C-alpha positions in Angstrom: 30.6 -9.8 3.1 28.0 -12.6 3.0 29.4 -14.3 5.9 29.5 -10.9 7.9 26.0 -10.2 7.1 24.8 -13.6 8.2 26.7 -13.5 11.4 25.1 -10.0 12.3 21.5 -11.4 11.6 22.0 -14.3 13.6 23.8 -12.6 16.9 21.1 -9.8 16.7 18.1 -12.3 16.3 19.7 -14.1 19.4 20.3 -11.0 21.2 16.6 -10.0 21.2 15.2 -13.5 21.1 13.2 -12.5 17.9 10.9 -14.8 16.1 12.0 -13.6 12.8 14.8 -11.1 11.3 16.0 -10.0 7.9 18.5 -7.7 6.4 17.2 -5.3 3.8 19.9 -3.9 1.4 19.4 -0.6 -0.6 20.1 -0.4 -4.5 20.7 3.0 -5.2 21.1 2.7 -8.6 17.5 0.9 -9.3 15.8 2.6 -6.0 14.9 -0.8 -4.7 15.1 -2.7 -1.4 16.2 -6.1 -1.6 15.5 -8.7 1.4 18.8 -10.7 1.0 19.0 -12.6 4.4 16.2 -13.8 6.6 15.8 -15.9 9.6 12.3 -17.5 10.3 10.0 -20.3 9.3 9.0 -18.1 6.1 12.7 -17.4 5.4 12.9 -18.7 1.9 9.4 -17.1 0.9 10.7 -13.6 1.8 14.4 -13.9 0.7 15.0 -12.3 -2.4 12.0 -10.2 -2.3 12.3 -6.4 -4.1 10.6 -3.6 -3.1 10.4 -0.3 -4.8 11.3 2.8 -2.8 8.2 4.8 -3.7 5.9 2.0 -2.8 4.4 2.5 0.7 3.2 -0.2 2.9 -0.4 -1.3 2.7 
């Protein structure tokens, strides 16, 4: 599945000529969002970021 998600993010990034892209996965058991895949200059910084579902953007 990792290879498929990497291919998806690479192809979608190229299709829209994006500066940055990420895939966020939802963990239903923990109620959290995890940034697992990212393409950008800061991809190492944002990869593995975890957000709680009840936390809004500030």
